[in-house]
N, C-alpha and C positions, 0 to 999 in steps of 0.2 A: 504493500500500500504506500502510495506516495505521501511524503510529508506535507506540512501546511504550505500553501502557496505564499510567496513573499508578497506582502502588501505593496501597493503602489507607493513609491517614494522611499522604500526601504532599500538599503544597499549593504551587501556583506552580512555581517552578524552584528546587529545593533547592540550596544551596551545598555540593556534595559535596566540593570541595577544602577548604573550611573545616571540614567535618565530619571529613575525613581528618586534617587538621592537629590537630584537638582530640584525636583518638585517638592520634596520634603523640606529642603533648606528654604525654598521660597515661601512655603506656608509657615513654617515654624519661626522664621526670622521676621516676616513682615505681617503676619496675622497674630502670632503668638506673643503673649505678654503676661506679666504678673497680674493677678486679680487684685485690684485696688492697691497695687504696689506692695502686696504682702509677700515676704520671703517664703520660698518653698512652694509657691503656687505657680500655675501655668494655665492659661485659657486662651482661646482664639477670639479675636475681634470678628464680628460678623461682616465687616465691610472695610475696605481700604480705599481711600483714606478713612481712618477711624473717626467717626463723628463725636463719640463721647464714651467715657467708661460706663455710662448708664444706657448704652444702646440696647435695643430689644434683645431679649434672651432667647437663644435657640438651643435648647437642651439636645434636640435631635442631631443638630450639626456637630455638637461637641462629642456626642457618642460615636459618630463616624470618624471624628478626628482621633479619638482613642484607637479605633480600629486601624486607621492609617499608620499611627505611631507603632502599633503592634506589628504591622507588616514590616516597617523599617527596622524595628528591634529584632525581629526574626532574622533578617538579613545580617544585622550587626553580629548577632551571636554566631551565625554560620560562617561569616567571613573574618571575624575578629577586627573589622574596620568600622569606625564610627561614621555615621552618615554625614555628620557635620564637623568632623575633625575632633581631635582628642581634647581640645580646650573647652568645648561646649558640652552641655548635658547630652547623654545618650538618648535615643528614642524611648527606651524603656523608662528612664528616669522622668522624661517629660510626660509619658503616658500615666505614670503613677501620680505625678503632681496634678495632672489634668483630672484624673478621677476624683482626687480629693477636692479640687477646685470646683468641680461640678456640684458637689454637695454644698459647698459654701455659697456658691452663686445661686443655687436653687433653694435658698432659705433653710440651710442646714438639714436637708433631707434629699434622698434619692427618688422618692415617689413624686410623680407629677400627674397631670390629668390625662395623659395619653399613654395607652398601653404599648403602642408601637415604639414610642420614644424609649420607654423603660426596657422593652425587649432588646432594642439595639444596644443599649448600654450594658445590659446583662450579658449579651453575646460577646461584646468587646472585652468585658472584664474576664469572662471565662478564658478567652484567648490570652489575655495579659497574665492571668494566673498560671496558665500552663507554661508560659515562658519564664515567669518568676520562679516556678518550681525547678525548671531545667537549669536556670542560672544560679539557683540558691540565693535569690534576692528576697529582702523583707517585703512585707505588705500583704502577705497571703491571708492573714486573718481578716484584714479589711475587705479583701476581695470576696472571701467566703461570707462575710456579713452582708455584703451587697446582695448576694444570691438569696440569703435568708430573708432579706427585706423584700426583694422584688418577686420571688417565685410565688408567694401567696397572692400578689396582685394579679399575676397571670392566671392562677387557678380560679380566682373570683370572677375574672372577666370571661373565662371560657365556659359558657353555659349552654343549656339546651334550647334557649330562646332562639327562634328562627331556625330551629333544627340543628343548631351547633355553631361552631365558629367562635371567634373572640371579638368582644366589643373593641371599638377603636378608642373610645374615651370613656371617662367616668360619667358622661351624660347617658351612656348605655342605651343609645337609640340607633346605633349603626354598627354592623359587623362587616369587616372588610378584609381583603387580602393583605393590606399593609400591616395589620395587627396580627391576623391569624397565622400568617406564614412565619414571621420571626418568632412568635410565641411557640409555635409548633417546633421550630428548629431548636429553641431553647430547651423544650421538654425532651427532644430527641437527644440532645447533648448532655443532659443532666439525669439520665437514667429513667426516663418515663416515656418509652417509645410507644406504648399503647395509647396514651393521651395524645401524643404527637400524631399518630396515625389517624385517630379520630378526627382531629382538626383537619388533617389533609383530606380525609374522606369527605368532609363537609365542603371543602373548597372544590373538590372534584365533582361533587354532586350539584353544587349550587352556582359556581362562578366560572366555569369554563365556557368560553365562547365557541359554539360548535363550528362556526364558519372559519375561524382562524386557528383554533386549538390553543389560544392564549387565555390567560386568566383576567377576568373582569375585576372592577374595583371593589364592589361591595354590595350589601343588601340591607334593606330596612323594611319594617312593617308599616304600611300606610293603609288606613281604611280596612284593616283586617286582611290585607293581601301583602304577599312578599313582593317588594319592588326592587329590581336590580339596578344598581348604578353601572351603566354599560361602558364606561371609559376603559380604555386599554392603555396601560403605561408600561414602559420598560421596567420600571422599578419592581412591579408586582411579580414579574416572572423570575427574578433573581432568587429571592428567599424561598419561593416554592421549589425551584430547582434544587436549592440547598437541602430542603427537607426530603425531597425524593431521593437524593444521593445519600443523605445521612441515614435514612431508614433502610434503604436498599430493598432487596427482594425483587423477583422477576417483574411483578406488576409495576412497582415504582420505577424501576430502571427502564422498563419499556416506555412508561409515560415520560420519563426524563428525556429519552431519545426523541420522542415525538415533540416535546416542548422545545428542544434545541432546534429541530427542523422548523418549527413554527416561528421561532424568534428570527432565524436567518431569513425566512421568507417574508415576514411581515414587518420587521422592525429594523432591518438593515438595508443600506443602499449599496452603491457601487463600491468595490474594494472591501466588502464585508465590514463597512463602517456603520456602527449602530447610530440611530438617530439620537439627538439630544431632546430634552424636554423643557428647556428654558431656564429661568432664574428662580430664586427663592428655594423652597424645599425641592422643587423639581430639578434644580441644578445638581442634585446628587443622584437622581434616578438611574441614569445610564451607568454610572460608576458602580452602583450596587449590583446591577445585573452582571457587569463584567467580572466582578469579584467571584460570583458563583459559576460563571462560564469557565473561569480558570480552574475551579475545582473539577468541573466536568471534563475539561481538556486533559487532566492528569488522572482520571479515574479509569483503571483498566477493566472495570466491570461493564463499561459502556462499549457499544460497537465502535470500531475504528472510525467509520464515517461520522458518527456523532462527536467523537473526540476531535476529529479533524476540523469539523465545522466550528466547534467551540474555539479551537486554537485560532482559526482564521478570524473569527469575530473579535477575539481578544487582541490579536496582533494588528488587525486592520484598524480597530478603533484607537488603539494606543499609538500607532504610527500617525494616524490623522491628527490626533491631539498634539503629538510632538512636533510634527511638521508645521502645524498651524500656529504654534506658539510665537510670541515675540518677547524681547527683552527690552524693558524701558530704561535700562541703565542701572537700575537698582535690584530688580527682581524679574522673574519670568512670569508672564501672564499667559494662561491657557484659555482656550475658547470654552464657552458654555455649551457650544454645539459642535460635536466632533466633526460634522460634515461641513463646517464653515471655519475659516481661519479666525484667530483671536482678534486680528486687526479690524475685522468686521463686527464682531459681537462685543468687543471691548475696545473701541477706538482710544488711542492715547489720551489720558486725562479723564477717562470715565472711571467712576467708582466700580470696584471689582468685589464681587461677593465671595465670601469664604466657601459656600457650598460648591460653587463651580470649580474652585481650585482644588478642594478636597476630591472632587470627582476625578479630575485629571490625575492627581496623585494616586488615587485608588486604582485607576486603569493602568498606569505605568507599573505599579506594584504587582498587579495581576500578570502583566507581561513578564516582569522579572521572575515571578514565581515559576513560570513554565518555560522560560527560555532554555 
């Protein structure tokens, strides 16, 4: 079987780890800062230029920032080389400070009003804890305590209302893929595969679009009837793919292969470049999908065509983001839309959102993981 085709613009063997390091330095140096100037803290500004220390709070973005730092820390441990040189904090140290700072910034608690936000933090902390154990670093009791705090939240939100699934928020009026899939993944990774499979079964029964094979956004009860939110986002496909792979088994792996084919058919353009979803929270959507496509690309249980398609989508999207970047003299700016260059989506002088830069970093880390 032939290997992955080389995406347009790629030459030779790109240094994906070096590219991921450049994205990591750009985000940590130009968005990262101390929380209210407190020593031992680290958090990311939502926007550059940074309007105010009291800018709107984005718990969800910070959770994905932890995940990106864990990616970089994993490479640091494997290579023995710091992503930002020996004189600056390691990615693992920044991730640990960030987890502490999220609690401080969130009113001295890890619980908030959105179950998907909490699920993403719980998943990131699980990964951070695994690396801390491997490296013999402190902080594991705090990490375990976060799981003790958040797991009951997921249990309470995953009910039989609407036939199953997980509520999106504490308003408890909408169940959706963005909450159900990462909560299911958390259950699968913390020793509760039966509950994870139940949530996955609800997604499969309720929110698959028969025309495309992709997962729809969510469902709510209105007038005594189940009403489906029909939007299709790149984001939703990623964590579902992660749950399918985590649980395994013939049925789940067959569905994963079908989902990968649907993603390639409906969500990608020329050169296997995935579409972007815009700014704000949507600025992270495609990056999250690519994270899980990288897992699929390296999973020997999947058929080779599915793995090959996953590789092409990861490398095609990563190459497009890298090729489309620009340097403003101080830092690297990546496009919010992989299919368009950054000079178009973020003209020089335009304020740049953290979410979109985390997305690019996440995609480059995914490419580095499977190169």
